[in-house]
N, C-alpha and C positions, 0 to 999 in steps of 0.2 A: 940563367935557365934552371928550373927544377929537373931532376934527374928522377926516371923510372926506375924502381925494383920490382924484380919479379921474384915472388917466392915459389919453391917447389910445392909446399903445402898447398892443396886446392881448398884448404878451409880457409885461407888467408887470401887476400885480392892485392891486385896490382894497384899502386897508387905513386903520387907525385909528391915528393917531400915537402912539407910546409909546417908553419909553427901550429896548426891547428889538426893536423893529422899525424897520429903517432905510429910509429913503425909497427907491424905485426897485428894491426886492428883487424879484426874480422867484419864480415860485410855488414851485419846488423850494426854494428858500433859507427862505423863510417857513413852508413845510410842515415842513421839518426843525426850525425853531424850536419851531413848535406841538408836534411830537411830545415834544421835549425837555421842554416845560412842563406838559404834561397828565400826570395821575397814572395814566392807564389806557391799555390799547394801543389803536392805531389804525393804518391802513395809510397809509403816506406817500403812496403813489400816488392812495390814495382822495380824499385832501386835495388833491393838485396838479391831479386832475381836476377837484374842485369850484371850485378857485381860479381856474382857465382859464374854466370855465364863468360865474364872477363878471365876469371881465374882458371878456366879451363881450356881458355883460347890463346893461342899465340899471336893472333893479329893485331895489327897495330892502330887498328881504326876505332877502338873503343873508347879512346878518349885523346886528348891532346895537350901539349904543354905549350906554354908561352913560346912564340917564336915558329911553332910547328905548322903543320899544314893547315890549311883554311878549313875551317868546319863547315859542315852542312847546314845552312840555314834552315834547311827542311825537317831535320830531326835530331837537333842537339840542345841540350840546356847547358848553362854556364854555372858552375858552384863558385860563388865569390865567398871569402872570408874578409875577417877585418884586416887582414895585412895585404893581400895581393890576389891577382888571380891564380888559381890553381890548376883547374884541369876542366876540359870538357867531356861531359858523358853523353856517348850517343844511344838514348833511349828510345828513340821512334817517337817520342810524344814530346812536345814543348808546349808550356803555357805561356807563350809570350804576350806581355802586358799590350804591346802595340802591333800585334799580328794583323797582315794585311795581305788581302789576296790580289795581285797585280791584275792591272785592266785587262792586258790583253789575256792570260790565263782565265779571267773571270769570264770574260766574252766566250770565249772557246768551252768553258765548262757549262754555262749556261746554255748556251746554243745545243749541246747534247740532250739536256733536258725538254728544251724547246722542241726539238725534232721527236723525241719519246713520246710528250705530251700532244703532240699534233696528230701521231699517229695512234696514238691510246683513245682519242675522240673520233678519229676518221674510221679506222677498220672496224672496232664493235657498232660504232654508228652504222654501217650499212646492213647491219643484222636485221634491223625491224623493217627497215623499208623493203629490202630485197627477200629475205626468208619470210617473213611474215604477210607483209603487202603484195608481192610480185610472185612467191612460189607458193604462199598461202599453207607453211609447213605447221607440223604439229607443235603443241607447247612445248613438250619434252625435248623436240630437235632444237626449238629455239634457245632454251634452257642450256642444252649441250652446246650449243655454237657459242653462245656467250663464255660459256666455261672452257673450250678449245682454244679460244682466241687469246685466254688469260692463262692457260696451262702451261705455255713456257716460263711462267715466272717461278712454277715450282721446281724448276731445273737451275734455279739461280746460283745455288750454293756450289753447284759443279762448274759453272762459267765462272765463279769466283774462284774456284782451285786452280782453273787453266790458266786464268789471267795471273794468279799470284806465283805459279811454279814454272810456267813456261814462257819466260820473256821472249820477244822477238826483236831482233837485232839490239838486245840490250833494254828494250822497254815492256813494261808488263800492262800499259794500258791503252796507250795510244793505237798501236797497231791493230787491236782488237776491236777498237771503237771504228777503225777503217774497215776492217774485215765485216763486222757488223753491219755497217751501212750498205757496204757493196752488195753483201748478199740480201737485204731488205728491199733494196731496189730493185734488184734483180727479179727476185718474186715478185713484186708489184707490176713490172712491166711485162713477166709472164701473165699474170692475171690480166693486165689491159689487153691482151692478145686471145683471150679464152673466147668461147662461144658461150652466148647465155638461150636457153630455151625459152619458147612462148610462154607467157604467163598463165598462172591457173587460171584465173578469169579472162575469156576471151573478152569480155565486155566489163570495163572497169567498174561500171554502175552495180554489177552485181555483189560487188563487196558490202554495201547497206542496203540491200533488197532482200526481203524474206524469202526463204528457199522456195517456199509455195508459190511465190509469185514470180517464179523465173520462166520466161517462155522456153519454148523447144530449141530455138536458134541460140538462146543464151547457153542452154544445157549442154547442147553440143560443141560450145566453143570452148568449154573447160578441158584444159589440160592436166589431166588425170596424174602423169607423171612429174609434173612439176615440183611437188612437194620433195620426191626423193632425189632430187638434184642438189639437195643442200651441200652434201659432203663436198662435191665439185669445188664449192667456193669456200668453204669453211676452213678445210685441210689447207690450202696454200693461204690463207690468211693466217693461220697459226704458225705456218713455217716463216712468213714475213715477221711476225711477232718473236720468234726465236732471233731474228736478225736484230732487230733494234732493241732485243733484251740483252745481247751481248754487249752492246753500246753502253747500256744504264749500267750493267754491272760493272764494267772499268769505270764508269763516272762515279759510280758509288763508292768503288774503293778510295778513289781520289778526293771524295768529299768526306770519307772518314778521315782520313789524313790530315786536311784542313781543319776539320772540326775537333780534333784533338790538339792541335795546336792554339785553338782559342784559349783565352782564360777563362777560369772555372765560371764566374760570372755572367760570361758573354757566350757560353758554349751552346750550340743549338742554333745560331745565327747562321751560319752557311747552310745547313739543312734545311732551314726555313726558306731560305732565299730560293734555293735550287728546286724546292718542291713547289713552291708557289708559282715558280715560271713553269714548270711541267704542267700544274694543274690549268695556268691560266692558257697556254696552248693546246691542252685537251679542249678548253672551251671553244678555243679556234677552229680545231679540227672537226669538232662537232657542228658548228656553224656552216662549214663549208658543205657537209652532208645535208644539214638541213635546208640550205639552199637550194642545192643541186638535185637532191633526190626526194622532192616531194610531189612528183608528178602523178596523173590519176592513175597510171599504171602500177604506182606503189601505195595505193588507197590514199592518195595526198590530195590536195585542192590546187596546184599549180597548172598551167597548160604547158609548161616547159619542164625538162628535167634531163640529167645527165645518164647515159647508160651505165652499167656496173665499170665497164671496161673503161669508159671515160672516167671515172672517179678513181679507179686504180692508176691510170697514166697521171693524172694530176698529182696525186700523192707521190708517186714515184718521182716526179719532176721536182718536187717542191724539197724532197730530201737528199737528192741527188748532191747537192753542195756541200752536205755536210761531211762527205767524204774527204774534200780538202780542209775544211774546218777541224775536222778531226785532227789531221795531221800538222797543222800549220799554227792553230791558234791553240793548242795545248802543250803546256809546259812539264816536261817531266825528266827527271834524272835518270841517267843510264844506271842499269843494275850491275854492280861491279861483280858481285860474287852471288849465282843462283843457289837457293836453298834445294837439294835432292829432293825429288818428289815423295820418297819413301819418308824420309825425315821429316819432311812437311806434312805429310799425313799421320805419322805417329805422333808428331806434336799436336796436331789439330785433335787426333783422338784423345791425348790427354786432356786438352782444353774442354771437350764435350762431355769429358767425366766429371768436370767441376761442377757443383751444385748450382751455381750463378747460372751456369749454361744450360744444364736441362731443365732445371725448374722454370726458366723463362720459356722456354722453348715448349715445355708442357702447358704453360698459361696460354702462351699464343695459340697452340694447337686446339686445346680442348676449349676455351673460351670462342676461338674463331668458328669451329666445326658448328657447335650449337648457336650461333650468331647467324649463320650462312643457310640454315635449314629455311627454306623460302616455299612459296607457292608456284606449281608449275604453269598453273592457268594464266598468270599475268598477263603475259602478251596478248593472250586470246581476249580477256576480258578488255585490254587497252582498244583492242580493234572493233569488237564485236558488241560491246556493252556501252563502251564510253566514245566510241568513235573518233579516236585519236589518229590525227594527221601524222604522218613522218615530220613536218616542218614542225607543229606543235611540240612534239615529243622530243624534237631535238633541241627547241628552245627553252624547255624544261630541264634537259640534261644540262644545257649551259648555264642556266640560272644553279642549278646544284653543283657545278663545278665551280661557279664563281664562289657558291657558298663555301664549297670545300677550300678554296683557295684562303677565303676570308679567314675560314677556321685556322687554317695552317699559320696564317700572319698573326692572327690574334693570339695564338697558342705559342708563337714563337716569341712575340713580344711581350705578353703579359703572363704566360703561363709556365715558365720556365722553372718555375718553383712551387707551382700547384700540388695539392697531394692527387698522385696519379688515381689513385682507388677512389676518391669521392667524385671527381669529376667524370669519371666512367660511369659512376652509378647514377649521378644526376642526369646526364644528357641521355644516358640509355632508356631511363623510365619515362622521361619527358618525351622522348621520339616515340616509343611504344605507345604511350596515352594518346599523342596526336595522330599517330598512325591509325590506332585501332578506330577512333571517330570517323575517321574521313572515309575509311575502308568498308566500314560497316553501312554508312550511309549510301556508298555507291554499290555494294552487292545486293541490297535489299531496294532498290531502284527508289530511295528517297530523294536522292541528289545523284545523278548521273551526268556530270559536267567533266569534259577533258581536263580543264585547268583545276578542277577540285582533286580530281584522281591523279594527275600527273604531278601535282604537290606532295604526295606520299614519298617519293624517293629522295626528294629534295631535303625532307625533313631527316631523313637517314644520313645524309653527309655530314650533318655536324656531328653525331658521336663517332662517326667512321673515321673523320678527320683528324678528331682528337686522339682516338685510339692510335691513328697511324703515327702521329707525331710523337707521343709517348713512347712506341715501340722504336722510332728511330733514336730519340735519346737515349733509351738503355741499350742499344745496339753500341753506340759510340763508348759508354761506359765500361762494355765488356769485351769490345773488340780488342784482341792480341796483336802486337807487334808482328807484322809479316804475316798475318792471318786476317787482314781488312776485309778481302774481298771474299775470302771464304765464310768467314764469321757474320760478316754482313748478308752474305747469301744465304747461308742459313737459317736466320732468323726471318730474312724477309720471304725466302721460299716457304718457309713455316707457315707464314700469315697467307700466302697466296694458296698455299696447298689446301688450306681450309674450306675454300670457296668452291672447288671442283668436288670434292670429298663430301662435304654438307650438301652441295646440290644433288650429288647421286644418290644420296641417302632420301633425300626429300623426294626424289622422283619415286623412290619404293614406295616410300609413303602415301605420296598423293595418289600412286596408282589405284589405290584401294576404294577410291571414291568417283563419283561422277563428277568430274572437272577437267572433261576432254575437250577438244575443238567443237564437235558435234553436239556436245552437251551445253556448253557454252553458247552456241546458237539457239539451242532450244529454249534456255533461259528460263526453266521451270523451276517449283518449288523445291525440289529434291536436288535440282543443282545449286541453287543458292544456298541451301543448308549444307551441302558437301563443301563447297566453297569456305563458308564460315567455319568450318570444322578444320579445316586445312590453314585457315588462317589464324586461328586460335592455337593449333598445335605450334606454328609459327614464332609467335608472341611468347607461347611457355618456354620455348627454347631460347629465345632472346634473353628472356630473365634468369633463366636457368644458367647460361652462361657467366652471369655475374657471380655465381656460386666458387668460381675459380680465382677470383681476385686476391685472395690471401696469396697465391702464389706471386703475384707482382708486387715489387717493392713500391714503397710509397713514393719514393723520389730518388735523385742520383746518390745523395750520399748514404742511402740504405742500399742502394747497389752495388756501391763501393763495398761497402760493409759485407753485404752478401758475397761477394767476389773473394774477399779477404779472408774471411772466416768459415765460409761455408762447406770447406771440405770438398772431397771427390768420392764418386761412387763409380765402379767398374760395371756393376750390374746395371745401374741407372742408365748409364751410357749406351751399353747393349739393348737395353728396353727402348730407349729413345730410338735408336738408329731403327729398330723393329718395326714400332707403329708408324714411323714417318715412311719408312719404305711401304709397308703394305698399303698405306693411304696412297702413295704416290701410283703405285702398280694399279690399285682399284680405280682410282680417279681417272687415269689415264686410259684404261682399257674400257670402262663401262661407258665413258662419254663418247670414245670412239665409236663402240658398238652401237650406240644410239643413233649414229647419223647415217646408217647404210639399212637399206630396206630388208635385206637378209636376216639383220640382228637386232634390229630396233624393237621387235616386240618379244624378245627374250625376258625371262623373267629377273635376270640379274639386273637389267636396265629400266626396269619397271614396268615392262609390260607395254600393252595398248589399249588400257582400259577395262573397267569391269563390265560383264555383261548386262544389257540394259534390262 
């Protein structure tokens, strides 16, 4: 059995005697030997960093010698020489050639993404039929509702830190999945017990009748207070989103761990699988809403429908079994030693100062904000110009979701080695061109067909899907051992933060034009002109987002090179924290203020439209 030797000088490492390792070697020398000996690709700097950590630690779990304790299959790699097995280093990352995710664990992990996907389709899916069709809310309110339901994703990093630093009963992932599903189901059941006001239009036919032709009885049936009830339902939906977000954060951390154990040529398959499942079940959730909330009271065409309470009850019942699945079908090793929170945050702060981290964060934020500048009149145009029913709206959402899933699958199978910059440019420019043709024909009443209009967001799912998978691949290359949850949360939270921040800026810009609900119903030349202006502002911002592509590495190898040689900057770390914090506070406050009658017309929220 090989002997372990410890050296007092911290510049030297602890090792096992063998023919290929000389006494007194420093970390860089041994790391080079390891790289030359193993049959798979691994970064030299990663080994050096770990070996220096060993030199400063008295723990006995950094490596093993023959006949010693059984190594963790989860986080070890074995260094072989031509003579015999020497030792096993626990690097937290293994490029196992025959890596396989067990059937039980696979089912449990995929079930998490299936549940999250179902709610991702169902909860936002009720916004159009309930807020637009039933309550007749203003376009800015609809935009804020969509933003607030997705707002919890902006806090993903904080949930990641909690998951990494505060294990429960020795587990960092499973308990948080259970807590998340319990909270989410509880909120859904609370919403199922809420009262719903009378619809804005007492006669559902008024949706598609010109105001000048309304009868006195129809006018008297209008519930003028209905549009101001939106916050009552949107805020609980946002809270439910916090619940299933916690589940996704814990699942994402496990996905990163699994993905880092894949061989380099296959890395990305686990991510592709889970996000494809999530996207497919998003379509299922959307389909449920399409079939159940297309009644006449929602400006739909069916003679039957479910109430808002019934829809929430169904989603709660569907997700309840995931509480048990999260505990019994997810395999996770107990954390033997927990990293102190202060030490963790200092280490995370050091990581954030690395150029590879703050540069990618800057790209994701800047390009995302410009890409998310939209038009606030889209929902009102959908109802009053194109006469889209909730059912057809949901059908096209499903089509878009399926295209998104296909994009993820194709990118995972054929695009692992694509040039990330080139594919983003090609898909973005193509989508803007097709979108512009279809939108202009609709605005100027050349073709006002609901299927034609509904095809616009479907087109956008192609570049969005590719950008999402590219971002996912980048995260795996940059995620540090022990910080999987926090770093993954940082990157994905940055991406999700761009939507509410960009939308809040869009509302301020759009408020300067005649694009409000009454304007859209009037459908005059001035209204069409102003809608056109806002649309071209949106396209300009999308194309301008491509200007930040130089911040994005071209591929995984370039990402690793940037991580290895990029250096660090404390100033850039501070700046990164500064603009992300400002954007988070701004987006949260502005979009919440937009939901309440007393504050929705303030200047910071975009106001209530220009004088006619």
